[in-house]
N, C-alpha and C positions, 0 to 999 in steps of 0.2 A: 159799373161805376164804383161799386164797393171794392171789387178786386183791384181796380186801378189805384184807389186810395190806400189799400193795404200794401200794395207794391211800393208806393211812394213812401209810406211810413217805414217799410222794411229798408229801403235804400237810405233813408235818413238815419235810421238806427245803426246801420253798418258804417256810415260816414262818421257818426258820433263815436262809435267804437274805435275806428281807425285813428281818429284824432286823440282819443284817450290813450291808445297804445303809444303814439308818438310822444305824448306828454310824459307818460311813465318812463319810456325808454330814454328820453332826453336827460333824465336825472342820473342815469347810469353812465359812468365815464367809458367803460370798455365792456363789450359784449362778444363772447366767443361761443360758437356752436360746435359741439363735438358730435361727429358722425362716424358710422362704419358701413361697409358694404353689406355685411350680413351679421347675424347675431352670433353670440358665443365667442367673441374675440376679446371680451373684457372691457368694452367701451365704458360702461357705467363705473367700473372700478377705476379706470383711468380718469374719468370726469371728476369723480369724488376726490381723488388724490391731487389732481390739478387744483381744484378749489381749495383743498386743505393746504397745499403747498403755498399758494398765493396768500392765504390767510396768515400763514406763518411769516410771510414777508411783510406783513402789516397792511395788506389790502383789506378793505371792507368788502367782503365777498358774499355772493349769493349763488345758489344753484337751482335751476328749474328742471325738474324731472318731467320731460315731455314724452317719455316712453310710457304711454298710457296702458299698454297691455303687459308691461313688465316693470312696474314702478319700484325699483329696488333701492333708490337713493335714501329714502327715510331709514331703512334698516341699516344701510352702510354707515349712516351717521348716528345711529342709536336713538332716533326720534320717531320710530314707527309707532302708530297708535295714538299719537298726540292729536289733540283737537285744535282745529283752526279757530282763530279769533278774528273778529271783524270790528272795524271802527268806521267813522264817517269818511275816511280816506280809502277804504276798501278792505281787501283781505290782508291780514297780517301774516307773513311767512313764519313758520316755526323756526326757532333759533337753536342751533346746536351748542354744546358745551364749549366749542371752539369759537363761538360767535358768528358762525356761518348761517346765513338765512336760507331756508329750504322751503320749496313749494313742490308738491307732488299730488297727482290724482289719488295716490295711495292714502292721503289724509281724508279723502271723501268716501272711501269704501267702507262697508260695514265690517269687513274682516280682511285680513291679509290674503285669504284664499279666494275671496270673491272675484269672479271674472268681470271684465268690462265688456259688455255686449253692446257695442255701439257701431253703427255704420259710419262710413267716411265723413259725411256732413256733420254728424254729431261729434266726431272726434276733432275735426278742425274747428268746429264752433267752440268746443271746450277749451282748446288751446288759445284761440283768440280771446275768449273770455278771461282766461288766466292772465294773458298779456295786458289786457285792458284794466283788470280789477286788482291785481296784486300790488300792494303798496311796498315796493322794495326800498323806498326812500332813496337816499343819496349813496348808492353803492359805488365802489371803485371798479368792481368787476362782477359780471353775471356770466356764469357758465350755464349753457343750455344743453342738457343731455338728451339727444334725440333718439328715437327708435331707429333700429337698423334699416338700411335700404333707402329707397328714393320715393317712398309713398307720400300720402297726403300730408301727414304731420310734418316731416322734415321740409317738404315744399312750403307748407304754410308758415313755418318758423322762418325760413330763409326769405320769404317774400314779405313777411309782416314786420320784422324787426328792422327799423331804420338804422343806418350807420353801424351795421354789424362789422366788428373788427376783422372777422374772418372765421374760417372753419379749421378745426383740427380733426384729422382722420385717424382712426385707430384700426390697425390690422394685425395679422399674425404672419409668421414667416411662410405659411403654406401658400403654394402657388394656386390652390383651388379657390382661394378667396380673391385672387387678383382681379378677375373680370368684374366682380361685384363692386370692388372699391373703385375701379376705373369708371364704372357707370356713375357712381356717386360724385366722383371728381368732375366728370363731364357735366353733370347737372349743375354743380356749383359754378363752374366756369361759364356755362350758358347763361346763368343769372348774373354774371359779372360781379360775383362776390369774392373777395380775397380769400386765398387759401393760405393759412399759416404754415401748414405742413402735415406730415404724417408720422405717427408713432408706431413702431413695431413692438407689439406686446407679446408676451410668452416666448421671448427670444432666448432660447437656451435655458438649461437647468444646471446649476452648479451644485454638485454633490456636497452636502455639509460634512461628509466624512473624509473623502479623498481630495476634494477641491477640483476634480475634473469637470469640465463642462460638456453636457450632452445636448445636442441639437434635436430635441424631441420632435419638433414640428418643421424641421428643415432650417434653412438659413437665408437671410437677406431678401425675403419677400418684400419687405417694406422699402428697402433700398431700390429694388428693381422697379417698383411702382413709382417711387419718387423720380428716378431717372427717366422712366418712360413718359411720365405725365408732366415733367418739368416743374416739380414742386419741391419744397424743402423737406429733407429727411431730418426729423427732430431728435431721433435717438431710439435706442432699444431698451425694453424693460424685461428682465429675466423672469422666468417662473420662480416663484418663492412660495413655499408652503404656508408661510406666515401671512401672506396677503389675504387669502380667503378667510383665515381665522380672524384677522383684524376686522374684516368686513362683517363677519358674523357677530362680533361683539360690539359693533357700532363705532369703531375707531379706525380711521384711515391709516394705512401702513406707514405713511410719512410722519404721522404723529405718534403712533404706537411704537414703531421701531425706527427712530430717526437715524440710527447708525447702520442700518441694513443697506446692502449694496443697492437694492431696488429703490430705496429712499434717496440715496445719492444720485442715482440715474434719473429719478423723477425730478429732483431739484435742478439737474442740468437741463432737462427738457423744459421745465418751467422758466428757467433763465432765458432760454432761446425764445420761448413764446413771448416773454416779457419784452425782450429786445425788439422782436418783430412788431409786437403790439404797439410799442411806444414810438418806434422810429420807422417802421415799415421797411426794414432792411431785408435784403436777400442774403441768406447765409451761404 
């Protein structure tokens, strides 16, 4: 009898949480999830710069760092170590100097080096709690930076956020990552969630001395995936030594170096995302 009552209370709590997520997310005009097939492709860097580029266009922007085991977004925005604040409306996201609202598990850790030793249910529970309790207020756009792959957290994000505008995939030109990206694309398709397109990161390096371009990681891996999977190819982002430097000092490259080639290419990609997001067009 007690177990049955506890089970009923648990179900009611989950229903209440789901209703709160719907309420929170309904206040946000556009919601985009960023995913990758595997780690090491620069997904978080791309997520941060997409958010920063939209903020430069006048969007009230937020970013949720859902990569629980590698929460790098606070450092990339220069807000690591900040303390979260709470009010009667819930958790107040940390705001960057650019006015971008940031939420990350990193704000809850005792130190930047502290590991997150949680099993799957604890991870998904934390993500749902974030979605239900963060007071984003009336954002124009929320970027959700997912962990790589097709595990519990990306699946929870995709299934929990109503009216998701779509997913942006990040890959590199290497053929070795292609199968992993295709698995992620198929997951999103099976859930009937729109795919905005794919970005090819680390696409060539232009020598600052001679101007020649070197394809360090190969060429056109992103294009090949887009063609095979029938999704939009959003563009290429070159390797740029200033990008990790910008991340290390907490300023996205599109803000720190607005005249850099990578910043122009990121702006082009964001323009395409905006067009698809607003009109649902196929490029």
